[in-house]
Backbone as CSV, one residue per row, in Angstrom:
resi,resn,N_x,N_y,N_z,CA_x,CA_y,CA_z,C_x,C_y,C_z
1,MET,11.423,14.410,6.576,12.063,13.143,6.531,11.287,12.265,5.544
2,SER,12.037,11.405,4.858,11.488,10.537,3.810,11.893,9.055,4.074
3,TYR,11.123,8.140,3.496,11.536,6.818,3.403,12.159,6.583,2.031
4,TRP,13.323,5.922,2.026,14.048,5.491,0.793,14.001,3.990,0.796
5,VAL,13.442,3.389,-0.240,13.338,1.921,-0.334,13.869,1.463,-1.678
6,SER,14.617,0.335,-1.539,15.113,-0.370,-2.795,15.191,-1.886,-2.432
7,LEU,15.261,-2.696,-3.405,15.407,-4.116,-3.246,16.815,-4.489,-3.845
8,TYR,17.448,-5.347,-3.083,18.798,-5.796,-3.546,19.017,-7.239,-3.305
9,THR,20.083,-7.704,-3.865,20.528,-9.061,-3.635,22.091,-9.048,-3.591
10,ASN,22.587,-10.012,-2.906,24.086,-10.147,-2.830,24.480,-11.246,-3.805
11,VAL,25.464,-10.939,-4.608,25.980,-11.925,-5.650,27.455,-12.296,-5.272
12,ASP,27.639,-13.589,-5.236,29.026,-14.077,-5.016,29.774,-14.107,-6.366
13,THR,30.675,-13.168,-6.533,31.473,-13.050,-7.728,32.827,-13.765,-7.659
14,GLY,33.058,-14.350,-6.506,34.330,-14.996,-6.266,35.345,-14.123,-5.571
15,GLY,34.965,-12.834,-5.368,35.850,-11.928,-4.686,35.780,-12.100,-3.216
16,PRO,36.517,-11.291,-2.465,36.511,-11.416,-0.991,35.169,-11.177,-0.331
17,GLU,34.330,-10.419,-0.967,32.998,-10.087,-0.438,31.966,-10.172,-1.539
18,PRO,30.730,-10.598,-1.156,29.706,-10.557,-2.192,29.433,-9.170,-2.659
19,VAL,28.904,-9.013,-3.946,28.588,-7.718,-4.477,27.149,-7.463,-4.245
20,ARG,26.800,-6.292,-3.790,25.442,-5.976,-3.603,24.944,-5.313,-4.851
21,VAL,23.813,-5.874,-5.378,23.177,-5.508,-6.679,21.816,-5.003,-6.411
22,GLU,21.536,-3.761,-6.843,20.186,-3.203,-6.635,19.349,-3.749,-7.789
23,LEU,18.197,-4.297,-7.419,17.243,-4.884,-8.357,16.093,-3.948,-8.699
24,ALA,15.694,-3.115,-7.721,14.609,-2.173,-7.937,14.821,-1.006,-7.008
25,ASP,14.604,0.162,-7.584,14.730,1.399,-6.784,13.311,1.990,-6.694
26,ILE,12.722,1.795,-5.458,11.342,2.293,-5.271,11.373,3.838,-5.126
27,GLY,12.509,4.333,-4.747,12.666,5.773,-4.541,12.260,6.220,-3.156
28,ASN,11.983,7.475,-2.982,11.626,8.038,-1.687,10.287,8.589,-1.687
29,TYR,9.740,8.669,-0.476,8.385,9.338,-0.270,8.405,9.820,1.166
30,THR,7.636,10.882,1.339,7.651,11.566,2.664,7.082,10.664,3.722
31,SER,7.674,10.736,4.888,7.224,9.991,6.077,5.955,10.598,6.641
32,ASN,5.494,11.755,6.154,4.280,12.352,6.638,3.044,11.480,6.421
33,VAL,3.139,10.488,5.541,1.954,9.563,5.265,2.127,8.271,6.078
34,HIS,3.080,8.284,7.022,3.314,7.082,7.833,2.021,6.573,8.527
35,PRO,1.101,7.467,8.972,-0.116,6.931,9.578,-0.888,6.156,8.589
36,MET,-0.960,6.548,7.367,-1.748,5.781,6.359,-1.172,4.379,6.141
37,TRP,0.115,4.407,5.986,0.835,3.085,5.811,0.687,2.202,7.041
38,SER,0.796,2.760,8.195,0.652,1.953,9.424,-0.699,1.344,9.489
39,GLU,-1.684,2.151,9.204,-3.143,1.682,9.283,-3.338,0.585,8.311
40,ALA,-2.914,0.754,7.058,-3.089,-0.299,6.022,-2.272,-1.531,6.257
41,LEU,-1.020,-1.335,6.757,-0.116,-2.510,6.913,-0.316,-3.218,8.216
42,GLY,-0.825,-2.487,9.218,-0.881,-3.091,10.538,0.433,-3.032,11.294
43,CYS,1.421,-2.360,10.719,2.674,-2.150,11.281,3.392,-1.047,10.641
44,SER,4.545,-0.680,11.050,5.292,0.423,10.383,5.954,-0.107,9.095
45,LEU,5.989,0.760,8.116,6.708,0.397,6.913,8.157,0.044,7.245
46,SER,8.771,0.675,8.245,10.147,0.436,8.565,10.354,-0.993,9.166
47,ASP,9.291,-1.682,9.567,9.356,-3.034,10.023,9.845,-4.002,8.894
48,PHE,9.762,-3.591,7.702,10.145,-4.433,6.556,11.634,-4.298,6.243
49,LYS,12.312,-3.414,6.949,13.744,-3.250,6.673,14.518,-4.567,6.817
50,GLU,15.254,-4.921,5.749,16.065,-6.154,5.652,15.230,-7.399,5.618
51,SER,13.900,-7.313,5.326,13.096,-8.466,5.149,13.248,-8.973,3.733
52,SER,12.866,-10.175,3.508,12.872,-10.674,2.126,11.639,-10.129,1.505
53,ALA,11.683,-9.915,0.212,10.521,-9.420,-0.525,9.375,-10.427,-0.465
54,GLU,9.691,-11.682,-0.509,8.717,-12.741,-0.405,7.991,-12.697,0.868
55,ASP,8.660,-12.420,1.990,7.986,-12.340,3.288,7.117,-11.086,3.430
56,ALA,7.393,-10.028,2.709,6.644,-8.812,2.810,5.481,-8.713,1.872
57,LEU,5.523,-9.535,0.785,4.552,-9.444,-0.290,3.091,-9.554,0.191
58,GLU,2.779,-10.535,1.007,1.321,-10.705,1.404,0.880,-9.442,2.169
59,ASP,1.651,-8.944,3.004,1.279,-7.781,3.785,1.121,-6.541,2.834
60,LEU,1.953,-6.406,1.850,1.822,-5.293,0.927,0.601,-5.402,0.044
61,GLN,0.313,-6.610,-0.356,-0.872,-6.885,-1.148,-2.152,-6.501,-0.344
62,ARG,-2.151,-6.873,0.878,-3.277,-6.575,1.686,-3.391,-5.086,1.946
63,ALA,-2.278,-4.438,2.197,-2.356,-2.993,2.461,-2.819,-2.175,1.211
64,VAL,-2.292,-2.578,0.081,-2.785,-1.890,-1.179,-4.272,-2.108,-1.372
65,GLY,-4.710,-3.334,-1.134,-6.126,-3.636,-1.210,-6.989,-2.792,-0.279
66,ALA,-6.562,-2.681,0.969,-7.190,-1.909,1.954,-7.321,-0.452,1.544
67,MET,-6.200,0.106,1.063,-6.206,1.550,0.627,-7.058,1.751,-0.573
68,GLU,-7.078,0.830,-1.464,-7.945,0.959,-2.657,-9.383,0.824,-2.362
69,ALA,-9.695,-0.016,-1.397,-11.082,-0.267,-1.058,-11.751,0.872,-0.285
70,ASP,-10.984,1.692,0.406,-11.514,2.661,1.300,-10.767,4.005,1.188
71,PRO,-10.775,4.613,0.009,-9.951,5.835,-0.221,-10.333,6.972,0.774
72,ALA,-11.672,7.116,1.070,-12.048,8.169,1.929,-11.404,8.080,3.317
73,ARG,-11.294,6.867,3.798,-10.587,6.606,5.158,-9.181,7.126,5.116
74,TYR,-8.459,6.871,4.026,-7.068,7.170,3.978,-6.831,8.620,3.542
75,GLU,-7.724,9.182,2.664,-7.638,10.602,2.359,-7.830,11.441,3.499
76,ALA,-8.609,11.015,4.468,-8.818,11.775,5.703,-7.447,11.914,6.538
77,MET,-6.496,11.004,6.164,-5.226,11.085,6.878,-4.167,11.907,6.090
78,ASN,-4.635,12.577,5.031,-3.616,13.367,4.261,-2.971,14.389,5.238
79,PRO,-1.677,14.468,5.171,-0.971,15.419,6.090,-1.466,16.882,5.874
80,PRO,-1.681,17.566,6.969,-2.226,18.931,6.889,-1.173,19.951,6.249
81,ASN,0.114,19.576,6.335,1.140,20.407,5.736,1.202,20.306,4.212
82,GLY,0.470,19.356,3.652,0.460,19.134,2.183,1.617,18.360,1.604
83,TRP,2.509,17.890,2.491,3.632,17.060,2.012,3.214,15.623,2.036
84,GLY,2.831,15.135,0.831,2.315,13.759,0.749,0.835,13.757,0.701
85,ASN,0.291,12.696,0.177,-1.127,12.477,0.072,-1.475,11.035,-0.147
86,TYR,-2.776,10.752,-0.067,-3.267,9.379,-0.300,-2.756,8.739,-1.554
87,GLU,-2.939,9.521,-2.681,-2.609,8.906,-4.019,-1.093,8.574,-4.049
88,GLY,-0.276,9.465,-3.576,1.174,9.283,-3.584,1.608,8.088,-2.734
89,ALA,0.960,7.984,-1.513,1.281,6.949,-0.543,0.830,5.554,-1.114
90,LEU,-0.362,5.501,-1.749,-0.829,4.286,-2.418,0.095,3.896,-3.592
91,ASN,0.465,4.788,-4.365,1.338,4.540,-5.565,2.722,4.010,-5.100
92,TYR,3.202,4.535,-3.973,4.521,4.088,-3.411,4.366,2.589,-2.982
93,LEU,3.316,2.315,-2.262,3.086,0.925,-1.838,2.883,-0.014,-3.038
94,ARG,2.143,0.449,-4.047,2.009,-0.388,-5.234,3.347,-0.710,-5.885
95,ARG,4.244,0.334,-6.019,5.585,0.135,-6.632,6.321,-0.906,-5.829
96,LEU,6.293,-0.741,-4.460,7.016,-1.716,-3.600,6.420,-3.107,-3.732
97,ARG,5.099,-3.241,-3.692,4.439,-4.523,-3.884,4.848,-5.163,-5.252
98,ASP,4.805,-4.444,-6.305,5.136,-4.935,-7.598,6.593,-5.344,-7.750
99,ALA,7.477,-4.650,-7.106,8.882,-5.014,-7.043,9.086,-6.261,-6.329
100,CYS,8.412,-6.407,-5.177,8.538,-7.623,-4.378,8.054,-8.825,-5.132
101,ALA,6.905,-8.654,-5.829,6.371,-9.746,-6.582,7.328,-10.162,-7.734
102,SER,8.035,-9.235,-8.315,8.953,-9.431,-9.443,10.313,-10.044,-8.929
103,HIS,10.660,-9.713,-7.690,11.928,-10.144,-7.063,11.767,-10.770,-5.714
104,PRO,11.097,-11.890,-5.630,10.727,-12.403,-4.250,11.952,-12.844,-3.413
105,LYS,13.099,-13.054,-4.016,14.264,-13.470,-3.264,15.133,-12.252,-2.853
106,ALA,14.722,-11.095,-3.250,15.461,-9.884,-2.949,15.242,-9.550,-1.464
107,THR,16.084,-8.654,-0.996,16.011,-8.129,0.394,15.571,-6.655,0.302
108,ILE,14.750,-6.220,1.176,14.247,-4.789,1.179,15.241,-3.957,1.969
109,HIS,15.771,-2.935,1.338,16.626,-1.903,1.993,15.751,-0.749,2.222
110,LEU,15.723,-0.269,3.432,14.823,0.861,3.802,15.614,1.774,4.738
111,SER,15.601,3.017,4.432,16.237,4.060,5.374,15.301,5.262,5.373
112,HIS,15.466,5.991,6.433,14.759,7.278,6.554,15.521,8.172,7.487
């Protein structure tokens, strides 16, 4: 199982429904690294589903900082099956953090 994350906004084009526009595609990453993300974030990554990027940004900055500051702690959580690792999990959070900083009014779409 994987997490799929993107940022989007709704645009009123005058039609019957707003148009959903993707602003950033973070992509997918294995949920096998969920324990790392939960440790760094203090919550589940899925808790950010449908949150504003602005609201998530501070938590993401803190989580990236925590993972960068103590790689050995998070490397010890590498999945034993080899699907995912510290470096990949950290890079995924960095991409999400950077996209949230670039598009603070966007909404986080997350599925897994």
